[in-house]
N, C-alpha and C positions, 0 to 999 in steps of 0.2 A: 504494500500500500504506500502511496506517495505521501510525503509529509505536507501538511497544511501550514500556511503562514497567514498571520493576521496583519492587515494593513491598518496601522494606527492613524488617528486623526492628525498626528504630528508628521506623518509621512514615513515613519519607521516601519520596518517589516520585521516581525518577530515570529518565531515558531509558535504554532497553536498549542495551548496548554489546557488539556482536558481538565486537569485538577483545578486550574484557576476558574474555569467555567463552573465546575461542581461547587467550589467554595462560594462563588457568587450566589448560586441557588441556595446553598445552605444558610448563608447570611440572611437572605430574603425570607427564608422559611423558619428562621429561628423562633422557637416556642410555638410553632404552628402544628396542628394535629395532622401531619402528612407523613405517611409511612415512608421509610427509607427506600424501599424498592420502587415506589412511585417516582421519587427523586432521581434514582438511578436510571429509570426508563426515560424520564424527561431529558437528562443529560445525554444518554446514549442516542436518543432520537435526534437531538440537535447535531451531535457529532456525525451520525449517519447521514443526515441531510447535507451537511457540509461536504462530507466525503463524496457523496453521490452527485454533487453539483457539477463536478468536472473541473472546477476552478481550484488551482493550487493556492491562490491568494484570495483571501476573504476580508472584506472591509469590517472593521470592528463594529460599525453601525449595523451591518447585516446580522452579526451575531447578537448584538443587543436587542434588535427588533425580534429576532427569532425567540430569544429568551423571554422577552416581554409577552409575546403571544402565548408561549407555553405556560408562563406563570398565570396569565389571565385565565386560562382554562383550568389550571390546577388549584389556585388559591388567591382570592381577591386581595387579601391583606398583603401577601407576599408580592403580588403584582404592584400594588401601590408603593410598597417599600422600595422595590427595585426601580420602578419608574421615577420615584422622587430623586434618586441618586443619578440614574441614567439620563434623565431629562434635565437635571440640574435645577430643581425647583428653588425659587427664591422667596416665594411668599405663599400665604395660605390659599390664595385664589388658585394657584397652580394645582393644589390638591382638589379643590372643588371642581375644577375643569376635568380632572382625571376621574373623579367620582361620577360626574355626568356621563363621561365616556363609558364607564362600566355599566351604568344604568341603561344606557342606550343599547349596549351589547346584550343585556339581559331582557330587553323588551320593556323595561320600566319607564323609559322616556324621561322627560324632564318634570313631569307632573309629580307632585309629592304630596 
């Protein structure tokens, strides 16, 4: 299997680190009631998709978006935690916008 590389926003190209991806997931899921094997499947699924893409170089943004999508399906709290760091939230309004995005995904709409 060929080695994957991550293209950072700074322009650097670094080897893909599965353990770093797994740590990011674990931090987002800290103290959440999610079984370890579900976490392992999530990480393995992302790695498999990256390997199957045919690209040796993958933008860090692509990995971040894949992880956000996976966390959104797995655990809303973990999704919000990861998104707040990944999207670099600066104010409470940013969280509100993200919650509205979650509500729309779940069919809850903006009505409350």
